[in-house]
C-alpha positions as CSV (number, residue, x, y, z in Angstrom):
1,X,105.4,86.9,84.1
2,X,102.9,85.4,81.7
3,X,100.6,87.5,79.5
4,X,97.5,87.1,81.6
5,X,99.4,88.1,84.7
6,X,100.8,91.1,82.9
7,X,97.4,92.1,81.6
8,X,95.9,91.8,85.0
9,X,98.6,93.9,86.5
10,X,98.1,96.6,83.9
11,X,94.3,96.5,84.2
12,X,94.5,96.8,88.0
13,X,96.8,99.8,87.9
14,X,94.7,101.5,85.1
15,X,91.4,100.9,86.9
16,X,92.8,102.1,90.2
17,X,93.9,105.3,88.5
18,X,90.6,105.7,86.8
19,X,88.9,105.6,90.2
20,X,91.5,108.0,91.6
21,X,92.4,105.6,94.3
22,X,95.8,105.4,96.0
23,X,97.4,102.0,96.5
24,X,96.5,102.4,100.2
25,X,92.8,103.1,99.4
26,X,92.6,100.2,96.9
27,X,94.3,97.8,99.3
28,X,91.8,98.7,102.0
29,X,88.9,98.3,99.6
30,X,90.1,94.9,98.6
31,X,91.0,93.9,102.1
32,X,94.7,93.2,101.3
33,X,98.0,94.8,102.3
34,X,99.5,97.6,100.3
35,X,102.6,95.5,99.9
36,X,100.5,92.7,98.3
37,X,98.8,95.1,96.0
38,X,102.1,96.6,94.9
39,X,103.5,93.2,94.2
40,X,100.5,92.3,92.1
41,X,100.6,95.6,90.2
42,X,104.3,95.0,89.4
43,X,103.5,91.4,88.3
44,X,105.6,89.9,91.0
45,X,102.7,88.0,92.6
46,X,99.6,86.2,91.2
47,X,96.4,86.9,93.0
48,X,94.2,84.0,94.0
49,X,90.8,83.4,92.6
50,X,88.9,85.1,95.4
51,X,91.0,88.2,95.0
52,X,90.6,88.2,91.2
53,X,86.8,88.1,91.8
54,X,87.1,91.0,94.2
55,X,89.2,92.9,91.6
56,X,86.7,92.2,88.9
57,X,83.8,93.5,91.1
58,X,85.5,96.6,92.6
59,X,87.3,97.7,89.4
60,X,84.6,96.6,86.9
61,X,87.0,94.2,85.1
62,X,85.3,91.7,82.9
63,X,86.7,88.2,83.3
64,X,86.5,87.7,79.5
65,X,89.0,90.5,78.9
66,X,91.6,88.7,81.1
67,X,91.4,85.7,78.8
68,X,91.5,87.5,75.5
69,X,94.5,86.8,73.3
70,X,95.5,90.2,71.8
71,X,97.6,88.5,69.2
72,X,94.6,87.1,67.5
73,X,92.7,89.1,65.0
74,X,89.0,88.7,64.6
């Protein structure tokens, strides 16, 4: 799993928990299967662009945060 995929997986899980959503509720909200959501949260699958857009909208994830390199200091 690459760093961006790992970061997206962690963000998804964190944001879902912040909204007090079960995986079932989040999957329904995103119009995907629970199994697909679980695979994404574990970093076993990469979501397509459309799903990333839905995730960003539903979970208030800024696209810029997905591209940030945490190893850089600014």
